[in-house]
C-alpha positions in Angstrom: -22.1 -58.3 11.9 -24.4 -56.8 14.5 -23.1 -57.9 17.9 -24.8 -55.9 20.7 -27.1 -53.1 21.5 -26.9 -51.1 24.8 -29.5 -48.7 25.9 -29.3 -46.3 28.9 -32.1 -43.7 29.7 -33.5 -43.9 26.2 -37.3 -43.6 26.3 -38.8 -46.3 28.4 -35.5 -48.1 29.0 -34.6 -46.2 32.1 -31.9 -48.7 33.2 -29.0 -50.1 31.2 -30.3 -52.8 28.9 -28.2 -55.0 26.7 -29.2 -57.1 23.7 -26.9 -59.6 22.2 -27.4 -60.6 18.5 -25.6 -63.9 18.1 -28.2 -65.4 15.6 -29.1 -64.5 12.1 -32.8 -63.8 13.2 -33.8 -62.2 16.4 -37.5 -61.7 17.3 -38.6 -59.1 19.9 -42.1 -59.7 21.3 -44.2 -58.2 24.0 -47.6 -56.8 24.7 -48.6 -53.4 23.2 -47.0 -50.4 25.0 -44.3 -52.5 26.6 -41.5 -50.6 24.6 -40.8 -53.0 21.7 -40.7 -50.2 19.0 -38.3 -48.3 21.3 -35.7 -50.8 20.3 -36.0 -50.0 16.6 -36.0 -46.3 17.4 -32.9 -46.7 19.6 -31.2 -48.1 16.4 -32.4 -45.1 14.4 -31.2 -42.8 17.2 -27.7 -44.3 17.4 -27.2 -44.3 13.6 -27.7 -40.6 13.4 -31.5 -40.0 12.8 -32.2 -36.3 13.0 -36.0 -36.4 12.6 -37.8 -36.3 15.9 -41.0 -37.4 14.1 -39.3 -40.6 12.9 -38.7 -41.4 16.6 -42.1 -40.3 17.7 -41.1 -37.2 19.5 -41.2 -33.4 19.2 -37.9 -32.4 20.8 -34.7 -34.1 22.0 -35.9 -34.1 25.6 -38.7 -36.6 24.6 -36.1 -39.2 24.0 -34.9 -39.1 27.6 -36.5 -41.2 30.3 -38.9 -38.7 31.9 -39.2 -40.4 35.3 -42.0 -42.2 37.2 -43.3 -42.3 40.7 -40.7 -44.9 41.4 -37.7 -43.8 39.4 -36.5 -40.2 38.8 -35.9 -38.8 35.4 -32.6 -39.1 33.6 -30.5 -36.3 32.3 -29.1 -38.0 29.2 -30.0 -40.9 27.0 -27.4 -43.0 25.3 -27.5 -45.9 22.8 -24.4 -47.9 21.8 -24.4 -50.3 18.8 -21.5 -52.7 18.7 -20.5 -54.2 15.3 -18.1 -57.0 14.4 -15.5 -55.5 12.0 -13.3 -58.5 11.7 -13.9 -58.6 7.9 -13.2 -54.8 7.8 -16.6 -53.8 6.3 -16.1 -50.6 8.1 -13.2 -48.5 6.8 -11.5 -48.5 10.2 -8.7 -50.6 11.6 -10.6 -52.2 14.5 -12.0 -55.7 15.0 -15.0 -54.2 16.9 -16.7 -50.9 16.2 -18.9 -49.3 18.8 -21.1 -46.3 17.6 -22.5 -44.2 20.5 -24.8 -41.3 20.5 -26.0 -39.4 23.6 -28.5 -36.7 23.9 -28.9 -34.2 26.7 -31.9 -32.2 28.0 -30.5 -29.1 26.4 -30.9 -30.8 23.0 -27.3 -31.3 22.2 -26.0 -34.6 21.0 -22.6 -36.2 21.2 -21.3 -38.9 18.9 -18.3 -41.2 19.4 -16.7 -44.1 17.7 -15.0 -46.5 20.0 -15.0 -43.9 22.8 -13.5 -41.1 20.5 -15.7 -38.0 19.9 -16.5 -37.5 16.2 -18.9 -35.6 14.0 -22.3 -36.8 12.7 -20.7 -36.7 9.2 -18.1 -39.2 10.3 -20.7 -41.5 11.5 -22.7 -41.2 8.2 -19.6 -41.8 6.1 -18.5 -44.8 8.2 -22.0 -46.4 8.0 -22.2 -45.7 4.2 -19.1 -47.7 3.7 -20.9 -50.7 5.1 -24.2 -50.1 3.2 -26.0 -48.6 6.1 -27.5 -45.5 4.6 -29.3 -42.5 6.1 -32.6 -43.2 4.3 -33.3 -45.9 6.9 -34.3 -48.5 4.3 -32.9 -51.2 6.5 -35.1 -50.1 9.5 -38.9 -50.3 8.9 -40.6 -48.9 11.9 -44.1 -49.7 13.1 -46.7 -48.5 10.6 -44.0 -47.7 8.0 -44.3 -50.8 5.9 -45.7 -48.9 3.1 -43.5 -45.8 3.5 -41.7 -46.6 0.3 -45.0 -46.7 -1.5 -46.1 -43.4 0.0 -42.8 -41.6 -0.6 -42.4 -39.3 -3.6 -40.5 -40.5 -6.7 -37.4 -38.7 -5.8 -37.4 -40.0 -2.2 -38.1 -43.5 -3.5 -35.0 -43.1 -5.8 -32.9 -42.0 -2.8 -34.1 -45.1 -0.9 -33.3 -47.3 -3.8 -29.8 -45.8 -4.2 -29.3 -46.2 -0.5 -30.3 -49.9 -0.7 -28.1 -50.5 -3.7 -25.1 -49.1 -1.7 -24.7 -46.1 -3.9 -24.5 -43.7 -1.0 -20.7 -43.9 -1.1 -20.8 -42.5 -4.6 -23.2 -39.8 -3.4 -21.0 -39.0 -0.5 -17.9 -38.8 -2.7 -19.8 -36.8 -5.2 -21.2 -34.4 -2.6 -17.7 -34.1 -1.2 -16.4 -33.3 -4.7 -19.1 -30.8 -5.2 -18.3 -29.2 -1.8 -14.6 -29.2 -2.7 -15.3 -27.7 -6.1 -17.5 -25.0 -4.6 -14.6 -24.3 -2.1 -12.1 -24.4 -5.0 -14.2 -22.0 -7.0 -14.4 -19.7 -3.9 -10.6 -20.0 -3.5 -10.1 -19.3 -7.3 -12.3 -16.2 -6.9 -10.4 -15.1 -3.8 -7.0 -15.7 -5.5 -8.2 -13.8 -8.6 -9.4 -11.0 -6.3 -6.0 -11.0 -4.5 -4.2 -10.8 -7.9 -6.4 -8.0 -9.1 -5.7 -6.2 -5.8 -2.0 -7.0 -6.2 -1.6 -6.0 -9.9 -1.7 -2.2 -9.5 0.8 -2.3 -6.7 3.0 -4.7 -8.5 3.0 -2.4 -11.6 3.8 0.5 -9.5 6.7 -1.3 -7.8 7.9 -2.4 -11.2 8.1 1.2 -12.4 9.9 2.1 -9.2 12.4 -0.8 -9.7 12.9 0.4 -13.3 13.7 3.8 -11.9 16.0 2.3 -9.4 17.7 0.3 -12.1 18.1 3.4 -14.2 19.5 5.0 -11.0 21.9 2.0 -10.8 23.1 2.7 -14.3 23.6 6.3 -13.4 25.3 5.3 -10.2 27.7 3.1 -12.4 28.2 6.0 -14.7 28.9 8.3 -11.7 31.4 5.9 -10.3 33.3 5.8 -13.6 33.1 9.6 -14.1 33.9 10.4 -10.5 37.1 8.2 -10.5 38.4 10.0 -13.7 37.4 13.4 -12.4 38.9 12.9 -8.9 42.2 11.4 -10.2 42.6 14.4 -12.7 41.7 16.9 -10.1 44.0 15.6 -7.5 46.9 15.6 -9.9 46.0 19.1 -11.1 45.8 20.5 -7.6 49.1 19.0 -6.5 50.8 20.3 -9.6 49.3 23.7 -9.3 50.3 23.7 -5.5 53.8 23.1 -6.3 54.0 25.7 -8.9 52.4 28.3 -6.7 54.8 27.5 -3.9 57.7 28.0 -6.3 56.2 31.3 -7.6 55.6 32.6 -4.2 59.1 31.8 -3.0 60.8 33.4 -6.1 58.6 36.5 -5.9 59.5 36.8 -2.2 63.1 36.6 -2.8 63.1 39.2 -5.6 60.8 41.5 -3.6 63.4 41.3 -0.7 66.3 42.3 -3.0 64.3 45.2 -4.6 63.2 46.4 -1.1 66.8 46.4 0.2 68.2 48.3 -2.9 65.4 50.9 -2.8 65.8 51.5 0.9 69.6 52.1 0.4 68.9 54.7 -2.3 66.0 56.4 -0.5 68.4 56.8 2.5 70.9 58.7 0.2 68.1 60.9 -1.1 66.7 61.8 2.3 70.2 63.1 3.3 70.3 65.7 0.5 69.4 69.0 2.4 70.3 71.4 -0.4 67.8 69.7 -2.7 65.2 69.8 -0.1 65.7 73.5 0.5 65.6 74.4 -3.2 62.5 72.4 -3.6 60.8 74.1 -0.6 61.7 77.5 -2.1 60.1 76.6 -5.4 57.0 75.4 -3.7 56.7 78.5 -1.4 57.3 80.8 -4.4 54.6 79.0 -6.4 52.2 79.3 -3.5 52.9 83.1 -3.3 52.5 83.6 -7.1 49.2 81.7 -6.9 47.9 83.8 -3.9 48.8 87.1 -5.9 47.1 85.8 -9.0 43.9 85.2 -7.0 44.1 88.6 -5.3 44.5 90.3 -8.8 41.4 88.4 -10.1 39.3 89.4 -7.1 40.4 93.0 -7.4 39.7 93.0 -11.1 36.2 91.9 -10.4 35.8 94.6 -7.7 37.0 97.3 -10.1 34.6 96.2 -12.7 31.7 96.3 -10.2 32.6 99.7 -9.1 33.0 101.1 -12.5 29.6 99.7 -13.4 28.0 101.2 -10.3 29.6 104.5 -11.0 28.4 104.6 -14.6 24.9 103.7 -13.3 25.0 106.4 -10.6 26.0 109.0 -13.1 23.2 108.0 -15.5 20.6 108.0 -12.7 21.7 111.5 -11.5 21.3 112.9 -15.0 17.9 111.3 -15.4 16.6 112.6 -12.1 17.7 116.1 -13.0 16.1 115.8 -16.5 12.8 114.1 -15.7 11.7 114.8 -12.2 8.4 113.2 -12.5 9.0 110.3 -15.0 7.9 106.9 -14.2 10.5 104.1 -14.0 10.7 102.4 -17.3 10.8 98.6 -17.6 14.4 98.8 -19.1 15.6 100.7 -15.9 14.1 97.9 -13.7 15.7 95.2 -15.8 19.1 97.2 -15.6 18.7 97.5 -11.8 18.1 93.9 -11.4 21.1 93.0 -13.6 23.3 95.4 -11.6 22.2 93.9 -8.3 22.8 90.4 -9.6 26.3 91.4 -10.9 27.2 93.1 -7.7 26.1 90.2 -5.6 27.9 87.7 -7.9 31.2 89.7 -7.7 31.2 90.3 -4.0 33.9 87.8 -2.9 35.5 89.6 0.1 33.8 91.0 3.1 34.7 94.6 1.9 33.2 94.0 -1.5 30.0 92.5 0.0 29.6 95.5 2.2 30.1 97.9 -0.6 27.7 95.9 -2.8 25.0 96.1 -0.2 25.5 99.9 0.2 25.3 100.6 -3.5 22.2 98.4 -3.9 20.5 100.2 -1.1 21.2 103.5 -2.7 19.9 102.4 -6.1 16.7 101.1 -4.6 16.1 104.4 -2.8 16.8 106.3 -6.0 14.2 104.2 -7.9 11.6 104.5 -5.1 12.1 108.3 -5.1 11.6 108.5 -8.7 8.5 106.5 -8.6 6.9 108.8 -5.9 8.5 112.0 -7.2 12.0 113.6 -7.1 13.3 116.0 -4.5 16.5 118.1 -3.9 17.7 115.6 -1.3 17.5 112.7 -3.7 19.6 114.6 -6.3 22.2 115.5 -3.7 22.3 111.8 -2.6 22.9 110.8 -6.2 25.8 113.1 -6.6 27.3 112.0 -3.3 27.0 108.4 -4.3 28.7 109.0 -7.6 31.5 110.9 -5.8 32.0 108.0 -3.3 32.2 105.5 -6.1 34.8 107.6 -8.0 37.0 107.7 -4.9 36.6 104.0 -4.4 37.5 103.3 -8.1 40.8 105.3 -7.7 41.8 103.4 -4.6 41.2 100.1 -6.3 43.2 101.1 -9.4 46.1 102.0 -7.1 46.0 98.7 -5.3 45.9 96.8 -8.6 48.9 98.6 -9.8 50.7 97.5 -6.6 49.6 93.9 -6.9 50.7 93.7 -10.5 54.3 94.9 -9.5 54.5 92.3 -6.8 53.1 89.6 -9.1 55.9 90.4 -11.5 58.6 90.2 -8.8 57.3 86.9 -7.5 57.1 85.5 -11.0 60.8 86.3 -11.6 61.7 84.8 -8.2 59.9 81.6 -9.2 61.7 81.4 -12.4 65.1 81.8 -10.7 64.2 79.2 -8.0 63.1 76.6 -10.7 66.4 77.2 -12.6 68.4 76.6 -9.5 66.3 73.4 -8.7 66.7 72.2 -12.3 70.4 72.6 -12.2 70.5 70.7 -8.8 68.2 68.0 -10.2 70.5 67.2 -13.2 72.9 65.7 -10.9 70.4 63.4 -9.2 68.3 62.4 -12.2 70.1 59.1 -12.7 69.5 58.3 -9.0 65.8 59.1 -9.3 65.5 56.9 -12.4 67.2 54.1 -10.4 64.6 54.7 -7.7 61.7 54.5 -10.2 63.0 51.3 -11.6 63.4 49.7 -8.2 60.0 50.9 -7.2 58.4 49.4 -10.2 60.3 46.2 -9.7 59.2 46.1 -6.0 55.5 46.8 -7.1 55.7 44.1 -9.7 57.1 41.5 -7.2 54.4 42.6 -4.6 51.8 42.1 -7.2 53.3 38.7 -8.1 53.4 37.7 -4.4 49.8 38.8 -4.0 48.7 36.8 -7.1 50.6 33.8 -5.8 48.8 34.1 -2.4 45.4 34.6 -4.2 46.1 31.4 -6.3 47.0 29.6 -3.2 43.7 30.5 -1.6 42.0 29.6 -4.8 43.6 26.2 -4.8 42.5 25.8 -1.1 39.0 26.5 -2.1 39.2 24.0 -5.0 40.6 21.4 -2.6 37.6 22.1 -0.2 35.1 21.8 -3.1 36.8 18.6 -4.3 36.5 17.1 -0.7 32.9 18.1 -0.7 32.3 16.5 -4.1 34.0 13.3 -3.0 31.7 13.2 0.2 28.6 13.7 -2.1 29.8 11.0 -4.6 30.6 8.6 -1.8 27.2 9.1 -0.2 25.5 8.6 -3.6 27.6 5.8 -5.1 29.5 4.4 -2.1 33.3 3.9 -1.6 33.6 2.7 -5.3 33.5 6.3 -6.4 36.5 7.0 -4.3 38.6 4.0 -5.2 40.7 5.3 -8.0 44.4 5.0 -9.0 46.3 8.4 -8.5 47.8 9.9 -11.7 51.5 10.6 -12.1 51.0 13.1 -15.0 48.0 15.1 -16.2 46.3 14.0 -19.5 47.0 16.0 -22.5 43.7 18.0 -22.6 42.4 21.4 -21.8 41.1 22.6 -18.4 37.7 23.1 -20.1 37.4 19.3 -20.5 37.7 18.8 -16.7 35.1 21.6 -16.2 32.7 19.8 -18.6 33.3 16.6 -16.7 32.6 18.4 -13.4 29.2 19.7 -14.8 28.3 16.2 -16.0 29.1 14.8 -12.6 27.0 17.4 -10.9 24.0 16.6 -13.2 24.2 13.0 -12.5 24.4 13.6 -8.7 21.3 15.8 -8.9 19.4 13.1 -10.8 20.5 10.5 -8.3 19.3 12.7 -5.5 16.0 13.1 -7.1 15.8 9.4 -7.6 16.3 8.8 -3.9 18.4 6.2 -2.2 19.5 2.8 -3.3 15.9 1.6 -3.1 16.7 -1.6 -1.1 13.2 -1.4 0.6 11.5 -1.1 -2.7 13.5 -4.0 -4.2 12.7 -6.2 -1.2 9.0 -5.2 -1.4 8.9 -5.8 -5.1 10.6 -9.2 -4.7 8.1 -10.1 -2.0 5.1 -8.8 -4.0 6.4 -10.6 -7.2 6.9 -13.8 -5.2 3.4 -13.4 -3.8 2.0 -12.9 -7.3 3.9 -15.9 -8.6 2.6 -18.0 -5.7 -0.8 -16.8 -6.4 -0.4 -17.7 -10.0 0.8 -21.1 -9.2 -1.9 -21.4 -6.6 -4.4 -20.5 -9.3 -3.1 -23.0 -11.7 -3.1 -25.7 -9.1 -6.7 -24.7 -8.1 -7.8 -24.7 -11.8 -6.3 -28.2 -12.3 -7.9 -29.2 -9.0 -11.2 -27.9 -10.3 -10.8 -29.7 -13.6 -10.0 -32.9 -11.7 -13.1 -32.4 -9.5 -15.2 -31.9 -12.6 -13.8 -35.0 -14.1 -14.3 -36.8 -10.8 -18.0 -35.6 -10.6 -18.5 -36.7 -14.2 -16.9 -40.1 -13.4 -19.1 -40.5 -10.3 -22.2 -39.6 -12.3 -21.2 -42.2 -14.9 -20.6 -44.8 -12.2 -23.8 -43.9 -10.3 -25.9 -44.1 -13.6 -24.2 -47.4 -14.5 -24.6 -49.0 -11.0 -28.1 -47.6 -10.6 -29.1 -49.0 -14.0 -27.6 -52.4 -13.1 -29.2 -52.4 -9.6 -32.5 -51.3 -10.9 -32.7 -54.2 -13.2 -31.7 -56.6 -10.4 -34.3 -55.1 -8.0 -36.9 -55.3 -10.7 -36.2 -59.1 -11.2 -36.3 -59.8 -7.5 -39.3 -57.4 -7.0 -41.2 -59.3 -9.6 -40.4 -62.7 -8.1 -41.3 -61.7 -4.5 -44.4 -60.0 -5.8 -45.6 -63.0 -7.7 -44.8 -65.1 -4.6 -46.8 -62.9 -2.3 -49.8 -62.6 -4.7 -49.7 -66.0 -6.4 -49.1 -64.3 -9.7 -49.1 -60.9 -11.2 -46.1 -58.8 -11.5 -44.5 -55.4 -10.4 -41.6 -53.3 -11.6 -39.9 -50.0 -10.9 -39.7 -47.5 -13.6 -38.0 -44.2 -14.0 -40.2 -41.2 -13.8 -41.2 -39.5 -17.1 -39.6 -36.0 -17.4 -41.9 -33.0 -17.0 -43.1 -31.0 -19.9 -41.1 -27.7 -19.9 -42.9 -26.1 -22.9 -44.3 -23.4 -20.7 -40.8 -22.2 -19.9 -39.9 -21.6 -23.5 -38.7 -18.1 -24.1 -37.7 -17.6 -20.5 -34.0 -17.4 -19.7 -32.7 -18.3 -16.3 -29.9 -16.1 -14.9 -27.9 -19.2 -14.0 -28.0 -22.7 -15.6 -29.6 -25.3 -13.2 -28.4 -28.8 -12.8 -30.6 -31.3 -14.4 -32.4 -33.3 -11.7 -32.4 -37.0 -12.0 -35.7 -38.7 -12.6 -37.5 -40.4 -9.6 -38.9 -43.9 -9.4 -42.4 -44.9 -10.1 -43.9 -48.3 -9.1 -46.1 -50.2 -11.5 -48.1 -53.3 -10.2 -50.1 -55.8 -12.1 -52.3 -57.8 -9.7 -53.6 -61.3 -10.7 -57.4 -61.3 -11.5 -57.5 -57.5 -11.0 -57.1 -54.6 -13.4 -55.2 -52.4 -11.0 -52.4 -50.1 -12.3 -52.1 -47.3 -9.7 -50.9 -47.7 -6.2 -53.8 -45.7 -4.8 -56.1 -48.5 -5.8 -54.5 -51.1 -3.7 -56.1 -52.2 -0.4 -54.3 -52.0 2.9 -53.1 -55.6 2.8 -52.1 -55.4 -0.8 -50.1 -52.3 0.0 -48.4 -54.2 2.8 -47.5 -57.2 0.6 -46.2 -54.9 -2.1 -44.1 -53.0 0.4 -42.7 -56.2 1.8 -42.0 -57.5 -1.6 -40.1 -54.4 -2.6 -38.2 -54.2 0.7 -37.1 -57.8 0.5 -36.2 -57.3 -3.2 -33.9 -54.4 -2.4 -32.4 -56.3 0.5 -31.9 -59.3 -1.7 -30.0 -57.4 -4.4 -27.6 -55.6 -2.0 -28.1 -57.2 1.4 -27.6 -54.7 4.2 -25.6 -55.9 7.4 -28.8 -56.0 9.3 -32.6 -55.4 8.7 -35.0 -54.3 11.4 -38.7 -55.1 10.8 -41.2 -53.6 13.2 -44.5 -55.4 12.9 -44.4 -55.3 9.1 -46.4 -58.6 9.2 -49.3 -57.2 11.2 -51.7 -57.0 8.3 -51.0 -60.5 6.9 -53.3 -63.4 7.0 -52.2 -66.9 7.8 -51.3 -67.9 4.4 -49.3 -64.7 3.7 -47.7 -65.1 7.1 -46.2 -68.5 6.0 -44.9 -66.9 2.9 -43.6 -64.0 4.9 -41.8 -66.4 7.2 -40.3 -68.2 4.2 -39.0 -65.0 2.8 -37.5 -64.0 6.2 -35.6 -67.4 6.3 -34.4 -66.8 2.8 -33.3 -63.2 3.5 -31.6 -64.2 6.9 -29.1 -66.1 4.8 -27.7 -62.7 3.6 -28.6 -60.1 6.2 -29.0 -60.2 10.0 -32.7 -59.7 10.9 -34.3 -58.2 13.9 -38.0 -58.8 13.8 -40.5 -57.0 16.1 -43.7 -59.0 15.8 -46.8 -60.5 17.4 -47.1 -63.1 14.6 -46.5 -66.7 15.9 -45.3 -67.8 12.4 -42.6 -65.1 12.4 -41.6 -65.9 15.9 -41.0 -69.5 15.0 -38.5 -68.4 12.3 -36.3 -66.7 14.9 -33.2 -68.1 16.6 -33.5 -65.8 19.7 -36.6 -64.4 21.2 -36.5 -61.2 23.4 -39.5 -60.5 25.4 -40.2 -56.9 26.5 -42.3 -56.2 29.5 -43.2 -53.2 31.6 -43.9 -53.1 35.3 -45.6 -50.6 37.6 -42.6 -48.2 37.4 -43.1 -47.7 33.6 -39.7 -49.1 32.9 -39.1 -51.6 30.0 -37.5 -54.8 31.0 -36.0 -57.6 28.8 -36.3 -61.3 28.9 -34.6 -63.6 26.4 -35.1 -67.1 25.1 -32.6 -68.9 22.8 -34.6 -71.5 20.9 -31.6 -73.8 20.3 -30.9 -73.9 24.1 -34.6 -74.3 24.8 -34.7 -77.3 22.4 -31.7 -78.9 24.1 -33.2 -78.4 27.6 -36.6 -79.9 26.5 -34.8 -83.0 25.2 
């Protein structure tokens, strides 16, 4: 299976070096320090080894040719391993598989398969499919013959699983675990998204419910609006026709009444005698009213003068009788009443003047009485009384004259009224006709005004109806305006239509409060609901996938346990045979590690359950003629023989495509070297062997011999000898 190894710039192989493996066993020989072990490390390097310690270095730069005094250093190291894949041991559709790894001085590595860049994981999976595992059980480097003995039980189990070809199960299991972890993360993310989405979805569902209720109201609005608009249109049309007829009839009747009234009024305005008699009556009435007013004014004046005269006489007598008497309270009250009466009765300018004169005199009399009387005061009182008597006589004469004139005017008014009444008897019928026509005219004018007002009211109702149609159309669409006109009004009261209007307005208000048609909310609800359904489906798929991965992991664990148990039994059988062959007796076996005692952890609870670790592998040996049970009690040679027996036993049970042994026979004596050579020949029947050795016995068992030398330039060079060709040449 292994065809060729190409090395460029790797460690001491500064120049390109190619090794062909056309025989089942190839031996690599050479002096110490010539670079033989670098060949084994080149295999490790190309197969993806990550431990610098395993390749005797500290950093990636140590793997690159560092230069010498004759050859400069290289910037990269590359190793190519070419395999024959004609039997499709590698799961790739190529007859030849070339795996290459290159490392640069910055520490980066590049991997490729048949020239195509790949990941390290791709290399590992490809090799695992051909039983070339990552534990390196098929490459035993120098000084690592007893590595499997020194390894921990768990590391030993990993080597055994690798040798048994169970790494594919491990890869599949780890891949399933990673997928399960990723699936669990996805499930958590989907659940988180659903939790975040749930409140918004509930909100949108409530909004959609409101919109659906609004749709129901909109449907109700359409039905109600169609009925209302159809009835209202028919009502307004009917009322308009009625108003037009009423207006036309009232206008015609008003025109007739106006013409008749104008004709009669024209006849009345031409009656001069009636006008003259009427004017005479009105003038006489005005004269009679004037005389009545003058008599009333004169009567008040006479009363005032009589009062003043009586008071003056009384004061004159009191002054003469009590010259030093003080003014009593009653006189002051009488004086105040007299002044108020005279002021109240003074209607004409003459009366006002007389009243002021009398008041002045009265005040002077009272003052004189308060400070003491005198002869002048008495004379003044007498003169005042005399003047008042003369004025009283004049007023009485005037009153008599006015009374006579009042009687004459009253008689003249009676005669004028009798004459007017006699004249009016002839025109009473005409006046009654005028009154009837005026009433008829006023009635028709009122009817015409009412018709005009009704017409304006109908216009306003038509405007309100247009606005209602516009609002209904905006809220419910054109469906609200698509109705069949009525030819006749339904047999219902106008109140029913008013109730229908109020219901329509209430629905419109509720629809306005509910908002528009809600298409945005419907679309968002649809998207969110579809998103939630998608997440639910995704969660269900993820749950099924997780269950399937759990089942796959369980199946892989079962298969691993089964194949490991079977492989362990086969390895133990071969291990016992090889061990007995190497030691001329005795026995050895592999046993599962005993579980640790967990009693000290009783009572403690872990926050999270931990996966139960698989038990490791212990090695039990039974040397002939010695009571040795522990590996630590073995000598160096015994450890080497035990390691070789175990390595060959594992390779015998599940032979790897190739096996590299780097000086594993260094500690063997001559007898054991022959046994070692026999086992190599037996093992070469199942695996391709590359043996790095100084042992002549081992060399003799190889088909091809490569010699590694190193000159003064520090570069490893390769010489080859094919024993079959050498034998032919020798013959």
